[in-house]
Structures are given as structure tokens and as C-alpha cells.
N, C-alpha and C positions, 0 to 999 in steps of 0.2 A: 354433795360436793363441798358444801360450805364447811364441813367439819374436817376436811383433809388438812394435814399440816401445811404450813405456808411453803416449806421447801419443796413439796411435791407439786404445788400449783405453779411455782415459778417456771417460766419458759426460758430455756437457755438457747443460745445460738453458738455455733461453732464455725471456725474458719475452714475453708477447704483444705484437705490434707494434700500436700504437695511434696512427696518424698524426693530427695535428690537421686540422680542416676549414678549409683555406686558402681565401681568396678568390682564385681562379685568374684573373688578368687579364694573363697573359703570352701568348706566342705559341702556347701549347698545352702540355698538354691544357687544355681549357676545363671549366667546371663541369659536373657530371653531376647531373641531377635525381634525387631519391630514387626515383621510380617506375622509372627506368632501373636504378639499383642494385638495387632490389628484384627486378626481372626477372632479374638475374644470379643471384639466390639461389634461383631455381626449380629443381626437381629436374632433374638431368641425364638426358637421353634418349640413346639410341644415335644415331649419326650417319646411320643408315639407317632409323631408326624412322619409321613412316608419319606420326606426329604432327610429328616434326621436319622431315620433308620438306614438310609443309604450312607450317611456319614459314619454310622456305627460299623457298617460292613467294611468301609474303607479302612477304618482304624484297625479292625481285626486282621485284615489282610496285611497291612503294613507291620503290625506287631508280630505276626508270624515271621515276616522277613527279618525283623530285627532280632527276635529270639532265636532265629535259625531253626524253625520247627514247622511241622505240618499239623500240630495239635489243633483239633477242632475248637476246643474251649481255650481261647486265648483272648482275654478281654481286659479292660481297665476297671479295677475296683473303684467305686466312687468314694475314695478317701485317699489319705496319704500312704507312703510306702510302708509305714508301720502297720497299717491295716492290711496291706498285702502280706506281710509276715504273719499276721494273725489269721488271715483267711487261709494261707497255705497250711498252717499247723492245725487249726481247730477242725478243719474239714476231714483230715486224715487220721487224727488222734482220737481214740476213745479212752474212757477211764480204764486204767490198768495197763495200757500199752507201754511197752518199753521203747524209748526213743533215744538214739545216740545223738547227743548235741555237742558240737565242736565249738569251743570257746577260746578266742584269742583277741577279744576286744569287747566293746560295749554291746555290739549287736548280737554276738553269741550269747551274752548274758541275758539280753532281752528275749531271745528264743527260749532260753531256759525258763524264764518267768512265765511265758505263755504256755509252754509245755506243762508246767505245774498247774496252772489255772485250768487247763483242759483235762486234768486228771491223769496225765501221762506220768510214767516213771522214767525220769531222765538217767541216762548213762553218760556221764560227762567225760569228754576228752579235752584236755587243756593244753595250751601252749602259752609261753610268755608273750605278753603284749609286744607287738613289733616283730613277731616270728610267725611262721606258717605252722599249721597243724601237721604233725608227722604221720606219714602213711602207715607206718608200723603201729602207731598208737591207735589209729582208726581200725586197723585189722584186728588188733588185740581186743578192742571193744566189741567188734562184731563177733569174735569167737567166744567171748565171755557172756553173751546175752542172746536174747531172741527178739531182736528189735523189729518194730513195725516201720521205722523210718530212721534215716540218717540225715541230720540237718546240719548244714555248714554254710558259712558266709564266704562267698567268692571274693568280694572286695570289701575288706573291713575298713569302713570309713574312719573309725576312731584311731587307726594305727597306720594306714597306708599300705597294708599287706594284701597282696594278691595271692589267693590260694589256688594251687594247681588242682584241677578237677579230674585230671586224666585217670581213667580206670575206676573212679569211685562209683559210677553207675553200675558197672559190672559187679564190683564188690558188694554193693548194697543188694542188688537183685539176687545174687547167689545166696544171700543170707535171708531172703524173704522180706527185705526192707525196701521202702521207697526212698529215692534221693531227693531231698528238698534243698534248694539253693537260693541264697540271698544274693541277688545281682543288682542291688539298688544303685551302687556306684560304678558298676561295670557295664551295664547294658547300654549299647550305643557307643562305647568308648574302648571296650575290650571285646575280643571274641568270647562269647558265652557258650554257643553250640549246644542248645538244649537237646536236640536229637542225637547229635554226634557224641555227646557225653552221657547219654542215657539219663538225663535229668527228668524226674517225674513231676515235680512242681517247682516252678521258678518265678520269682516275683521281683519287681523293681519299683522305681518311683519316677515321676515325670520330671523332677526338678534337678536332675544331675546331668548325665551325658546326653539325654534326649533333648534337653534345652527348652522345656516348657515350664510354666510355673508349677509350684507344688500343688497337689490336690487330687491326683489320680495315682493308682498303683497298678501298672500292667502286670498281669499274671497269666501263667499258662499251665495247663494240667494235661498230662499224658493219659492215654486210655487206661493204662494200668492204675493210675491214681483215681480216675473216675470210677473204675470198677470197685476200688476199695471204698470210695465214698458211698456208692449205691448199696454196698453190702453191709453198711453199718448196722449195729444192733440198737443204737440210740440216735436221737436227733443230733444234728450239729449244734454245738453249744451256743453259737451266735445265729440268731434269725437273720440279721442283716447280711452276714457274710456266708450264709449257707449256699454253696455253689449249686446245689440241686435246684434252687430257685433262681439264683442269679443267671445261670446258664440259659434258662428258658426265656429270660428277657433278651439276652444277646443272641439267642439261637433263632431257629425258624419260627417258633411259636410266638415270639414277641409278647410273652405273658407279662403283664404289669407286675413289677416288684418294688421299684422305688422311682422317684423322679431323678433322673440322671442330671448331673451338673452340665447343662447344655454347653455353656460357654467354655468350660474347661475341656470338654471333648473337642470343640472346635480348635482350641489351642493345641491339643495333642495331635489332632489330625494334621495341622499345619507343620508342627515340629517333626512329625514322622515323614511328611513330604520332603522336608529338608534333608533328613537322613537318607531317604531313598534317592533323592537327586544326587547327593554326594557319593553314595555307595558305601556299604559297610567296610570293605577293605580299605578304601581311601580314608575313611573316617578313623579307622583303627590306626592307620599309619600316621595320620596327623596327630592323634593323641600321643602316640609313642614318640614321634619326633620332637614334639614340644616338651614332653617330659624329659627327654635326654638333654635338650637344650637347657632346661631349668637346672637339672642336676649338674651339668657342666659349669653353669654360672655360679651355683651355690658352692660347689667345691673350689672354684677359683677364688671365692671370697674367703676361703679358709673355714667354711662351715661344713658340717657333716650331715649326711642323710641318716635317718634312724632305722632304715630297713635294708637288708642285704640286697644287692642288685637283682638277684634272680627272683626275689619275692616282692618287688616294688610295683605298686599301682602306677599306671600312667596318668590316671585321672585325679589322684589324690596323693600329694607328695608330703611326706613327713620329714621335717628338718629339725635337728637337735638345736635347742636354745643354748648358745654358748654360756659357759660358766661365768657367773657374775652379771649376766644380762637379765633384766626384768622382762619376762614374756609379755605381760599385759601392757607395759609402757610402749614397747615396740609396736605392738598391734594397734595401740591407740594412736601412735604417730602416723602409721600407715593410713588409718581411717581419717584422721583429722587433717593431716598435711597433704595426703595424696589421693584421698577419696577411695582407697583400696581396702576391701575387706579380706582378711585371711582368718583362719581359725586357730584356736589354741588347743592344747591337749586335753584329754578327758581321763578320769579315773587315775590310775597310777602314772599316767603321762602328763597330768595337768602341770603346767608350768615348765615342762621339759621339752615339748616339741611345738613347732608351728605346723599347721596343716594348710598347704596351698593347693587349691583345687584348680585344675585345668580341664574343664568339662564342657562339652558341647561347643557352642560358638566361643566360649571363654578360653578354649584351648587354641591359642594363636601365638605366633612369634611376637607380635606386638605386645601382648599381655605378659609374656615371659620377660621381655626386656623391661617393661614398665615396672613389674614387681621387683625385679632384681635391682633396678636403679633406686626405687623407693626403699627397699630393705637396706641397701647400702647406706643411704642417707640417714635412715632411722638408727641404724647401729652406730654409725659414727657420731651422731648426735647424742647417743647414750654413753659415749666414751669407749666403745669397742671399735678399735681401728681395723678396718678391713679394706681390701682392694675391691675394685669393680669386677662384677662377673659378666658384664655385658659382652665383652669381646669373646670370651670363651663360649658363651651361649650362641653368639652369631656364627661361630665356626662349626656348629653342628648342622649337618645336612639331613 
């Protein structure tokens, strides 16, 4: 030990980290209710403790309700939503498989990257960022290839676009493909309808409309998808995300696979209890109503939404930055002066839009009025004169 450098031997002390309680109205994470945080502080159990196994059973049952599915394999992956995306794709794609990937934002691009890493051959269908994918374009891609899967983002967090899923399951299945859907920013805030829409693999994240901290990725697989996985000619690319093993831990066998993040599962269970207590239909209506109130307020201020009304997400609202206004300075004013976080644009929309999330418990009339007032103050302080949008928002029922 004597020959170790002095800098290694020095003992440092650090102050307790005490973050402020921000008003989280960005693209995620969303606000977390106190009862969810309290659930995380409960005593840690072993990951095979009989009481924790009961907790796992409850989570699966409530996730089926939220996904609107009867799928047996409906579990939270022990990682964030991006791991849910990877689990969805690497399990069903083998090298050489053609996969139609729909891209109209960051997360379609991320799907494309994963498909390539899994050895798939992507057939790309694109739409301009801020627009939905055209059904005719999807049909043309299906007709021109022999796809094993059709992958699409339901709620594109980077643009605020909600993609219509109607009929896509039937289209995919008629062409021998599985339908894979990214519902990270829609699950719990929009109808997803896994069974109703014929979705074979659907994944999400805990930190958006479900109202839990980031850290788990709920995912569900249809029997059609599971049959595809079991019939693979090669092992799943990822050991950790191989559902043939993960499902045995969450299923009747309870075969050890990994040490589950116990406290995060407590949090998810409590967040799902809140969803169930409110009811899906009431929760969807709340997200829609607060979205409409925000839009009314934004437009009363003389600002414009970036997405056509029929394709707008309720949970993530994209607002065009007015000409001559500095995007980052306004967001900085909201954070420093009002303790409110909103998001900026990504990719080609960087500096051009603000992204305001109204997700989970964050989707409230109080937060709508709060962010409208703060945005009004920030814009006026930046020299952009605008009216208040509060009265217009209050008039939305």
C-alpha cells in the first residue's frame, strides 16, 4: 500500500445530494407521486422471496390491464425503455430477416440501428419529422418485400406525433410479418389496444405516462411472437434480453435469470395500482383534456403547434419556437425562474420546437396553467410580446 500514489490514498468526503423538486414537464421522466417514492423505500426482499414473487404476479396482472392484452408473457424488462426496444427486436430478428422499419423521428432511427446490429435487412419507410407514416407507404413496403416484422413507433417522443395503428396488425399478418410497436410515451396515457390492434410485441417505459421512475421496460409478447422466438435457428443475440430465459423467471418455473431491481418493481407495482384505481378510460380522458387545454392556451398566445391536430400526442406536445426566439434561453428561464423543465427539439427539429410533456400525474390542469404562465413570462422577458393563454386553457372542459 505504501507505494500507491498519494491521490489514491486520500480519503474524500461528499455532501448529501439533495436535488430540488422540479416540475417535470419535459419528454420524460414525468413526475412521480409520493406514494410511489414511498413504495421504493420499503424493505428489500430477495428476488426469489415468496412475497416478492407475489409482487411480480401483481405487476404482470396489472400490466396486462394497461396493455389491454391477455398475453401470458407480459413483464417488465429490468432496464430502461430502450432495452425494451432492443428486447422486442433482437428476440424476433435473425440474420438475414427483412424487417420493415417506419421512421419519422429519433426512435424510428434507433429501431433501424438495432435491426442492423441484429443482422436484419431493413426496409425503410420514412415520413418527415412531425408527420405520421402514410398507410399506403407501409402497404407498398409490404408488397415489395418478404418481411418477418413491421416495426413502428406509436408515440414518437421526439416529434409529438401519434401514429394510427388501425389495421396494421392485419396488414402485417397477411404478409407473414409480426407487428412490433413502440408505446413508450403512449402506454397509460393513450389507448394502445395490444389485442385489439393485433400487436405482437409492444414495449414501453416506466417513466412516462405510467408515472414511475425510469428503470424498467414493460413488454408484452403474443403467442405468435413466442412461437417465432422458439423456432429460431440461432440463439438470441443478447443473453440478458433472451425472452426464452426471462419468461421462465417471470413464469411458473421461477428459474433464476438475474437479480431483479426489487425497489423499482415496488415502484412500478404502486404506479400501476394508481392507474388501476383511476381506470384506463378516465386516465385517457384526463390526458386528452389537458392536452386540449394546453393547445388552446398556446394558440391564444399566438404560438403554433408543430403537428396536425389529427396526429397530435396528448402526452407530448410539440410547440414551434417563434422566429427570432432563442429556444435554449427560454427553456433556461423556465428552469431557473419557475423550476419547470420542458424539452427542446432533437435532430432536424433542434432549436425549432419545445416539447411539453403532460404525462401521468403531471397531466393536470394545474400544470397546464403553470407552464402557460411561465412560458408567457419567459417569452415577454426575451422580447417576444404575447398574450396570456390561461383564460383560453381554463375554458376547455
